[in-house]
C-alpha angles and dihedrals in degrees: 000000000000122000137189114216122185117182110194117208125236114241113273094015097122096101093053091043089055091049091053096044097108091046090050092050092046089051092050091047087067088062098042094122093048099046117107096175138348141172148120129278120222148193103205106315095334118100113230101178150335127253122206126176108188141171110224135163097251148337093280091057090048092052090049090049092051100041102036091056110121096236090051092047091051095049099251090128123066096197144351130224108203119176140154109260136185120225097223092179092053094218141089127249088254088064092056106121092219093066132219099308144027130082129025115308124202144183110220113193117185116189108208130240120187124328120025117270138184094017093140118074109257115258091239097065097157097105097035115116097170131355139172150114126286109231140198118261091266091048093238103104130060113233100171144304134270129201134179108197152149114248137157093247143345093274092055089048091051090052090070085081129059098249100206092056095065135073087214139356119202123195119195132178106249138181136192109275135212136072115335 
């Protein structure tokens, strides 16, 4: 089962996040084979959250993954969005032909409203790093769509989703995570 996990930072948590960086990486190293994508979100140089797309056996394993994480345990994060997700591209971020760096990278998080939208991978896949629908716990209902992508600017990133089909669309600066 694939899951999308977005830990959102508390305000002014950057210092503590930096202090826990090695613990965070060591924790994620335990999930290296299950990770589809990972990385921090930013406003300027300040981290605002951590994205993890991960393939785990079940919802209990996903909750343990999300809530045993060292930054969560230490109070760095203010909240966690954990949802079933479907990896519509069928690859990891490490398979992205554009590589780890270059260009502007974004997390686009569309929270659904009504009928399912944007379930098919967009025709212009070139900048897509990860893409797929957020799903209910049983996997039967569409709750939104998530994309990690390269785009010229936040507005172009937002345009990957059909705006009038969502209650809200968030766009965050994002970068490939993991050890450098």
